[in-house]
C-alpha angles and dihedrals in degrees: 000000000000133000124191111196140159143105122308090240131030096237100169141344091247094054094045090049091053092050096043094048093050095044094047092049090052093047093045088055090060095037092247123149108245128205121185113221129193135147123233090197133023101203096165100063121156092236135028086240095059114116109254106185148328092287134043093235118058096221089057091050090049094050092048092048091052091051092047093047090055090050093047091055090050092051095044113040113218095015115156118207133203130187136166130245131208101183134035095237089068093063098075094063097039099052089067094056111028135058101207130037117206125208109210118238095248090054098046091113096048099115100192093049092051093046090049092051096050090052092055119104097251141119098249147345117230112204116194112217108237117250086236096057131094116225092256091053087074086078087073091055092048092051087069095056103044092116095040119156100203119093099248144011115209126195118207127201114210103168133285126261112255096171134251094065093305133126125195130206111227106197092182089058091046090052089056092051092044091054089052102041105024112187089001089069110093126197111211098203101176097050088048090067092049121117103213110225088352094141096049100244094030141025123271131201146162117247092186089081094057100086094050094047090047090053090048091051091050091049089053088057100258112152102179119069137180119208128174111214133181135174090231108015094169087068098036116127092234140015093007098142093057097038122101121238107254089234090061096051095089093053093050092048089050090053092049091049095049094049093042092052090049093047092057089064096050122105111223118218 
């Protein structure tokens, strides 16, 4: 089992250290692989006024994130780190400091970016399925990575656009992807409850749906989950409404583990 968790944005070393330590301790307790995730730049904000990163200039945010990632790994032995990229030039610096590169959902059809990521010296590439794609459209993405050099390609479901700032969770579609990718299929539960642009100049969401959807995913047989967590999500610079409170992370992981263990013993008709 695998859980990817962290804040939407890397706001500071101290905050990321707090989150990563807590999440890894919880996952270690249940013998779950943990990957810390944070973004050094949020280039796909709803509004021009949305906060993108810890620095005004993206190269500064990237450099600081690389330094902080190195420090996080020194503070937390065995910590794995994931971040997303928006442009190919960012890959050279990141491959020295992170284990997984993520392709954002809106960029999942950007061929050159995907090819650059799979050539990087990293553990895996996580490609988020665009909100505008059907499950079978993932075949087009995978046709670009048939000769990949990285160890693993992951596909992440983060909800499908329904219109009017609403995403839906299609469990029949997820079952198709799960049957094809197995443990390399990731269910991004917290982004699935997001309401893109729902607050006008920023996205809304409803984190109260996260535990139930996580349990449903575990019952379906999903073993890899993505959860955004934050000590104070109501004041987070991005994705606060759909992020879990850090204090609630352990309970949600426990629920996932209980249902997942039970699902392994079920006989499917």
